[in-house]
C-alpha positions, 0 to 999 in steps of 0.5 A, spaced: 765 533 145 770 538 144 776 537 141 784 542 141 789 540 135 796 541 137 800 542 130 798 545 124 802 541 119 800 535 114 797 531 119 792 535 122 791 538 115 789 532 111 788 527 116 785 529 123 782 535 121 777 532 115 775 526 120 773 531 126 769 534 121 765 528 119 763 526 126 756 529 129 757 532 136 764 534 136 767 541 135 774 542 134 774 549 138 782 551 139 788 549 134 795 551 136 802 551 133 808 556 133 807 558 126 801 562 127 800 563 119 799 556 119 794 555 125 790 560 122 790 558 115 787 551 118 783 555 122 779 559 117 779 553 113 775 548 118 772 554 122 776 553 128 774 559 133 781 560 137 788 560 135 794 559 140 801 560 139 803 556 145 799 549 146 799 551 154 794 556 153 790 551 149 790 545 154 788 550 160 782 551 157 776 548 160 772 548 153 777 542 151 775 535 152 780 531 148 787 534 144 789 530 138 797 532 137 799 532 130 807 534 132 814 532 129 815 525 134 820 528 138 816 533 141 810 528 143 813 526 150 812 533 154 806 535 150 802 528 152 805 529 160 802 536 159 795 534 156 795 528 161 796 533 167 791 537 165 785 532 165 785 532 157 784 525 153 789 524 148 789 522 141 797 522 139 800 521 132 805 515 131 810 513 134 807 515 141 815 516 142 821 514 140 824 512 146 822 507 152 823 512 157 819 517 153 813 512 152 814 510 160 813 517 162 807 518 157 803 512 160 805 514 167 802 520 166 796 518 162 795 513 169 796 518 174 791 523 172 785 517 169 785 520 161 785 516 155 790 515 150 790 512 143 795 512 138 794 513 130 797 506 128 792 506 122 795 502 118 793 496 123 786 498 121 787 496 113 782 490 112 788 486 109 792 487 115 786 485 120 784 479 117 791 477 117 791 477 124 784 474 124 788 468 120 794 468 124 789 467 131 785 461 128 791 458 126 791 458 119 798 458 118 801 454 124 805 457 128 809 463 127 817 462 124 819 468 121 816 475 119 818 480 113 816 487 112 818 491 107 817 499 107 820 503 101 819 510 100 821 516 097 823 522 101 824 529 098 829 532 104 828 539 101 820 539 103 818 543 108 814 538 112 821 534 114 826 539 117 824 535 123 827 529 121 834 531 120 834 534 127 841 530 132 838 524 134 833 522 129 833 515 127 830 517 120 826 512 116 826 507 122 821 513 126 818 515 121 815 510 115 818 504 120 813 505 126 808 503 121 811 497 119 814 495 126 807 496 129 803 492 124 809 486 126 808 486 133 800 486 132 801 480 128 805 477 132 800 478 138 805 483 142 810 477 144 816 480 148 821 482 144 828 479 147 833 482 141 833 487 136 839 488 131 840 492 125 845 495 120 844 501 116 845 509 115 846 513 109 848 510 102 852 514 097 852 521 100 854 525 107 848 526 110 848 524 117 841 520 117 838 513 117 835 513 110 836 506 109 836 500 114 835 493 116 832 490 122 832 484 126 827 482 132 828 476 136 821 474 140 820 470 146 816 465 142 822 464 138 819 467 132 824 472 128 822 479 124 826 483 119 824 489 116 827 493 110 826 500 110 829 505 105 828 512 103 831 511 096 828 505 093 825 507 086 819 503 087 814 504 092 813 497 096 809 496 103 808 489 104 809 484 110 810 476 109 809 471 115 811 464 115 808 460 119 809 452 120 803 451 116 803 456 111 804 463 109 801 469 108 802 475 103 800 482 105 800 486 099 799 493 104 799 498 099 793 494 095 790 492 101 790 485 099 791 478 102 794 472 099 794 465 103 798 460 100 799 453 102 805 448 099 804 451 092 800 456 088 798 453 081 797 457 075 790 457 076 791 460 083 795 465 080 790 467 075 784 467 080 788 471 085 790 476 080 783 477 078 781 478 085 786 483 086 784 487 079 777 487 082 779 490 088 783 496 086 778 498 081 773 497 085 777 502 090 779 506 084 772 507 082 769 509 089 776 513 091 778 509 097 784 507 093 787 514 093 786 516 100 790 510 102 791 509 110 788 516 111 781 513 110 782 509 117 783 516 122 775 517 122 775 509 124 780 511 130 778 518 132 770 515 132 773 510 136 776 514 141 771 519 143 765 513 144 771 510 148 771 516 152 764 517 152 762 510 154 769 509 158 770 503 154 776 500 152 781 504 147 782 501 140 790 502 139 792 503 147 799 506 148 801 500 152 801 496 146 805 501 142 811 502 148 815 496 144 814 500 137 819 505 142 823 499 144 825 497 137 826 504 135 831 506 140 834 499 139 834 499 132 837 506 132 842 504 139 844 497 134 847 501 128 850 507 132 854 502 136 855 496 131 852 491 135 846 487 138 841 489 143 839 485 149 833 488 151 832 485 158 839 487 159 839 494 156 831 496 158 
């Protein structure tokens, strides 16, 4: 399998290329970026023979079977459509798109050109998330009533890696880290159809025209409700999801990859046992080094699985169809904040 990389930024450098380098039988034969210096530095580090400043020159090569798109979100649509038109299988960073129209154009191009598409929604692969999904599907907590996700991270807007988030029309935190939590909520709720979206947020205490914090409420067809609390401003980093059901509750501490299931209430002995189990899990991760890798740990699984799906014509691990609603919620939340109203999905998309 021969791969090409579009984008020589942080995702290619710390996630995609290290993962590709560990997969036997895969060769990265080209990298494209408008910043030729950045592309050459990565090409030298990972022994990539060809460097391009125009991605079209990369995807027209017959020596490329698949392309990994590691560029800012707003560039995904045209690049993905062009890759599909060139007959290349596509691995694309999250979110696949930030609008429904762009998501649909990507999916249509993939279908028309008979290529495969996989989206790097890597937080979905945390063991605590996958186990939560299994328990929900087995009915461990009954029917889902509500879900609450928290994504509090700190963003330095002076860094060279973030100018794209300041562009006109950006959804800020919603399309950035929010895309992970949105995907987790949709995944745990079995991709139930979204009915309504309402959001509040924006800037806080300054003149920056950017959504740096927000609260999003989502109503699903199965009558469950999800709320997301997203922020670049929090002094404490938190990545967690609570799932409340008719028969119990799940608390997923995603940052520490630890799941807690509660029925009725926990006793002090339960608290002690769970605390010790959590400490043991964290210490094991610290000792073997995986705790510090975090979500980057799962790029290898996603890329290996995608290559296998191409070679054996199998179902893709994270298909674009599942990620369309992430774009729907990003676009709806941004629209709700800007227009200060609830978005009725069927009426507007």
